[in-house]
C-alpha positions in Angstrom: 75.8 140.4 136.7 72.7 138.4 137.8 71.2 138.7 134.4 74.4 137.3 132.9 74.3 134.3 135.2 70.7 133.7 134.3 71.4 133.8 130.6 74.3 131.4 131.1 72.1 129.1 133.2 69.4 129.2 130.6 71.8 128.4 127.8 73.4 125.6 129.6 70.0 124.2 130.5 68.9 124.3 126.9 72.2 122.7 125.7 71.9 120.0 128.4 68.3 119.3 127.5 69.1 119.0 123.8 72.0 116.6 124.6 69.6 114.4 126.7 67.0 114.4 123.9 69.7 113.5 121.4 70.9 110.6 123.6 67.3 109.4 124.1 66.6 109.5 120.4 69.9 107.8 119.6 69.4 105.1 122.3 66.0 104.2 120.9 66.9 104.8 117.2 63.9 107.0 116.7 65.1 109.2 113.9 67.3 107.9 111.0 69.0 111.3 110.5 70.1 111.4 114.2 71.2 107.7 114.0 73.5 108.5 111.1 74.9 111.6 112.8 75.7 109.5 115.9 77.4 106.8 113.7 79.7 109.4 112.2 80.6 111.1 115.5 83.8 110.1 117.5 81.7 109.2 120.6 80.3 105.9 121.9 77.3 106.0 124.2 78.0 102.8 126.1 77.7 101.6 129.6 78.4 98.5 131.6 75.3 97.0 133.1 76.5 93.5 134.1 73.7 91.0 134.2 74.4 88.3 136.7 72.9 85.5 134.5 74.9 86.5 131.4 78.2 87.1 133.3 77.8 83.9 135.2 77.2 82.0 131.9 80.5 83.3 130.5 82.4 82.7 133.8 81.2 79.1 134.0 81.4 78.2 130.3 84.7 79.5 129.2 88.4 79.1 130.1 91.4 81.4 129.7 91.7 80.7 126.0 88.4 82.4 125.3 87.3 86.0 125.1 83.6 86.9 124.8 81.5 90.1 125.0 77.7 90.5 124.9 76.0 93.9 124.3 72.3 94.5 124.7 70.0 96.5 122.5 70.8 99.7 124.3 74.6 99.4 124.0 75.3 98.2 127.5 78.0 95.5 128.0 75.9 92.9 129.9 78.6 90.3 129.9 82.3 90.3 129.2 85.0 87.6 129.7 88.6 88.6 128.8 86.9 91.3 126.7 89.9 93.5 126.5 92.4 90.7 125.8 94.1 91.0 122.3 93.2 87.9 120.2 93.8 86.7 116.6 90.4 87.3 115.1 90.8 85.3 111.8 88.0 86.3 109.4 86.0 88.2 111.9 88.2 91.0 110.8 86.1 91.1 107.6 83.3 92.6 109.7 85.4 95.7 110.1 86.9 95.9 106.6 83.7 95.4 104.7 82.0 98.0 106.8 84.8 100.4 106.0 84.3 99.6 102.2 80.6 100.1 102.5 81.2 103.6 104.0 83.2 104.6 100.9 80.8 103.3 98.2 77.2 103.2 97.1 75.8 99.7 97.0 75.3 99.8 93.2 78.9 100.9 92.5 81.3 98.4 90.9 84.9 97.5 90.4 85.9 98.3 86.8 88.4 96.9 84.4 89.1 99.5 81.8 91.1 100.4 78.8 92.1 104.1 78.3 93.7 105.9 75.3 95.9 109.0 75.0 96.4 111.2 71.9 99.5 109.3 70.8 97.8 106.0 70.2 98.9 104.5 73.5 96.4 102.2 75.3 96.4 101.4 79.0 94.7 98.4 80.6 94.0 98.9 84.3 92.0 96.7 86.7 90.4 97.1 90.1 90.6 93.6 91.4 87.3 92.4 90.1 87.2 88.9 91.7 85.1 87.5 88.9 87.1 88.9 85.9 87.5 86.2 83.2 89.5 85.7 80.0 86.1 86.2 78.2 85.8 89.5 79.8 89.3 90.5 78.6 88.4 89.5 75.0 85.2 91.6 75.2 87.2 94.6 76.3 89.6 94.2 73.4 86.8 93.5 70.9 85.2 96.9 71.6 88.2 98.8 70.3 89.2 99.3 66.7 93.0 99.5 66.9 95.0 101.5 64.4 98.5 100.7 63.2 101.6 101.5 65.2 100.2 101.5 68.8 101.5 100.8 72.2 99.6 98.8 74.7 100.4 99.0 78.5 99.2 96.6 81.1 99.3 98.1 84.6 99.8 95.7 87.5 100.9 96.1 91.1 104.5 95.5 92.2 104.9 91.7 92.7 106.5 92.4 96.1 103.1 93.7 97.3 100.9 90.8 96.2 100.4 89.5 99.8 99.7 91.3 103.1 102.1 90.9 106.0 101.5 87.9 108.1 100.3 85.5 105.4 102.3 82.3 105.7 104.2 80.7 102.9 101.8 77.7 103.3 98.8 80.0 102.9 100.1 81.3 99.6 100.0 77.8 98.1 96.3 77.5 98.4 93.4 79.4 96.7 92.3 81.1 99.9 95.8 82.7 100.0 96.0 83.6 96.3 97.9 86.9 95.5 96.0 90.1 95.6 96.4 91.8 92.3 94.5 94.4 90.3 94.2 92.3 87.1 93.5 88.9 88.6 91.7 86.3 86.5 89.1 84.6 88.7 90.7 85.8 91.9 94.1 84.3 91.0 92.9 80.8 91.9 94.9 79.2 89.1 98.6 79.8 89.8 99.3 79.5 86.1 97.0 82.2 84.9 98.9 85.2 86.2 99.8 88.7 84.7 102.3 87.0 82.3 99.6 84.7 81.0 97.4 87.7 80.5 100.2 89.5 78.6 100.7 86.5 76.3 97.0 86.2 75.8 96.7 89.9 74.7 99.9 89.5 72.5 98.2 86.5 70.7 95.0 88.5 70.3 96.7 91.3 68.5 98.8 88.9 66.3 95.6 87.1 65.3 93.3 90.0 64.8 95.8 92.6 63.6 98.5 90.5 61.8 99.9 93.4 59.7 100.0 95.9 62.5 103.0 97.1 64.4 102.5 97.2 68.1 104.4 97.1 71.4 103.2 95.4 74.6 104.5 96.5 78.0 103.9 95.7 81.7 103.9 98.7 84.0 103.7 99.1 87.8 100.1 100.0 88.8 99.5 103.7 89.3 96.0 105.2 88.7 97.6 108.7 88.2 98.9 107.4 84.9 95.4 107.3 83.5 94.5 110.9 84.4 93.3 113.0 81.4 93.0 109.9 79.3 90.0 108.8 77.3 88.1 105.7 78.4 87.5 103.5 75.4 86.4 100.2 76.9 85.2 98.9 80.3 83.8 95.8 82.0 81.9 96.3 85.4 82.0 93.9 88.2 79.0 92.7 90.2 77.6 95.5 92.4 79.6 96.4 95.6 76.9 95.0 97.9 77.2 91.6 96.1 81.0 91.6 96.5 80.6 92.5 100.2 78.2 89.6 100.6 80.7 87.3 98.9 83.4 88.5 101.4 81.2 88.1 104.5 78.8 85.3 103.8 81.3 83.1 101.9 84.4 84.5 103.6 86.1 85.2 100.3 89.6 86.5 101.2 90.6 87.9 97.7 87.3 89.9 97.5 87.8 91.4 101.0 91.3 92.5 100.2 90.3 93.9 96.8 87.4 95.8 98.3 89.7 97.4 100.9 92.4 98.3 98.3 89.9 100.1 96.2 88.1 101.8 99.1 91.3 103.0 100.7 93.1 103.7 97.4 96.0 101.6 98.6 96.9 99.2 95.8 100.6 100.5 96.0 101.1 99.7 99.6 100.2 97.0 102.2 99.2 99.3 105.1 95.8 98.9 106.7 95.9 101.8 109.2 92.9 103.5 107.5 90.6 100.9 109.1 92.0 101.5 112.5 91.6 105.3 112.2 88.1 104.9 110.8 87.2 102.9 113.9 89.0 105.5 116.2 87.0 108.3 114.7 83.8 106.4 115.6 84.8 106.5 119.3 85.7 102.9 119.4 88.5 101.4 121.7 91.3 100.7 119.2 94.3 101.1 121.5 96.9 98.4 120.9 94.9 96.5 118.2 96.8 95.5 115.1 95.4 95.3 111.6 97.6 93.8 108.9 95.1 92.8 106.2 91.4 93.1 105.3 90.5 89.4 105.3 91.8 88.1 108.6 94.3 85.6 107.1 97.2 87.4 108.7 98.4 85.9 112.0 99.6 89.4 112.9 96.1 90.8 113.5 94.9 91.5 117.0 91.4 92.6 118.1 89.4 92.4 121.3 85.8 91.0 121.6 84.9 94.3 123.3 85.9 96.3 120.3 84.2 93.8 117.9 80.9 93.8 119.8 80.9 97.6 120.3 81.5 98.1 116.6 78.7 95.7 115.7 76.4 97.7 118.0 77.4 101.1 116.6 77.1 99.8 113.0 73.4 99.5 113.7 73.1 103.3 113.5 74.7 103.5 110.1 72.2 104.3 107.2 73.8 101.3 105.5 73.1 98.9 108.3 70.4 96.9 106.5 72.7 96.2 103.6 75.6 95.3 105.9 73.4 92.9 107.9 72.1 91.3 104.8 75.7 90.5 103.7 76.3 88.3 106.7 76.0 84.5 107.0 72.8 83.3 108.6 73.0 80.5 111.2 71.7 77.2 109.7 70.6 79.0 106.5 73.4 80.6 104.4 77.1 81.0 104.0 79.8 79.7 106.3 77.1 79.2 109.0 74.7 77.3 106.8 75.5 73.9 108.3 75.6 75.0 111.9 72.8 74.6 114.4 70.2 73.5 111.9 66.7 72.8 113.3 67.5 74.5 116.6 65.9 77.5 118.3 68.6 79.9 117.1 68.6 78.8 113.5 68.0 81.9 111.3 68.2 84.1 114.5 71.9 84.8 114.3 73.5 86.9 111.5 77.2 86.8 111.7 80.7 85.8 110.7 82.9 82.9 111.5 86.7 83.1 111.6 88.9 80.0 111.3 92.7 79.5 111.3 94.9 77.0 112.9 94.6 77.5 116.7 91.9 80.2 116.1 88.1 80.2 116.0 85.9 83.3 116.1 82.2 83.9 116.0 80.7 87.3 116.0 77.4 88.9 114.9 73.8 89.8 115.8 71.6 87.5 117.9 67.9 88.4 117.5 66.3 87.7 120.9 63.1 88.9 122.5 62.5 91.6 119.9 66.0 92.9 120.6 69.3 92.5 118.9 72.3 91.5 121.0 75.8 92.2 119.6 78.0 89.1 120.4 81.6 88.4 119.9 83.4 85.2 120.8 87.1 84.4 120.1 89.2 81.4 121.1 93.0 81.2 120.5 94.3 77.8 121.6 96.0 74.7 120.3 92.9 72.8 121.4 90.1 74.7 119.6 86.6 73.7 120.7 84.3 75.1 118.0 81.2 73.5 119.4 81.6 75.3 122.7 81.1 78.7 120.9 77.8 77.6 119.3 76.6 76.1 122.6 77.4 79.3 124.3 75.5 81.3 121.6 72.5 79.0 122.1 72.7 79.4 125.9 72.8 83.2 125.6 69.6 82.9 123.5 67.8 80.9 126.2 68.6 83.3 129.0 65.9 85.8 130.2 66.1 89.3 128.8 68.4 91.6 130.7 66.6 95.0 131.3 
């Protein structure tokens, strides 16, 4: 019996020691393989080590309309103000959706616009929401094919009832930032007159001009990738690489691109549900209880996140093997993207990589603050009818000037 207890004690000691070593290596990001394993695990090695200077800064700078969370290099929450309060995040939601997309693709992958053919002389045009797709691209696609007489040409597009996510207002839909999300969009649907019916007429004219003596039929079909199974690919146009599209979504806050990337990554062109982002976060051990995600771009007023979740996510993302690419896609304070005109010629210019979020009555600012050879994960959100954007940037600057919290 004693020997059994000794064996059990030895096994538990070894296991406990291995766990401690793993935690140590993860905390200090010593080995990339362990980092990636931790990123994939449904656990979060976090603590709450409130630093008086940081907490006092939040308490004295902010009012009840704000939420803010600061996480240090080791994953400790060193300051939090209304950190668990649900807020409308605006485009800060792209931080989550683009990371989800990055987990599903290689950075060199692309969104393809393709024409397939079956054995009965039927052709199928199917898109993937390439945000840069042009009329010239469509002509190139068609020019690559030598059509034969008596053919059918099918154009696949999503159901018009699913062109906009829930929570996008009718006013949003009038502007280019709220353009419909479709798989065969020309230049991200920025021109209301160049829609799928315009594309159909364009293709119809192309056939009449180039094949005047041929008989053909042209049809619109509801989008369904299953329809192209076992078909032969005969022509294809590739988008810019995925990493370029993620950079467009994050750095320039391009709504159409964020939505299109998510639709492809989640294989959800036929519905408007975004639960896969929430479950992806949950399986990373992040606090997703009660959050609401109704689009991938943050334009929906029905979205709800917390700054604790956003900052914790940003910290855990640093363990992903794709982190360098993810970080490179963000705006840089005073240098690039939506942050390019902020805090120029200041101490923190070029030291904050992040994302803004702006809607009526909403401003959000989240990302990575490079400070004292460490990286702080910071999230700030204000929901109010009296938005004070400058206060968020002043707070960020004040966080930078505080002494390091050990």
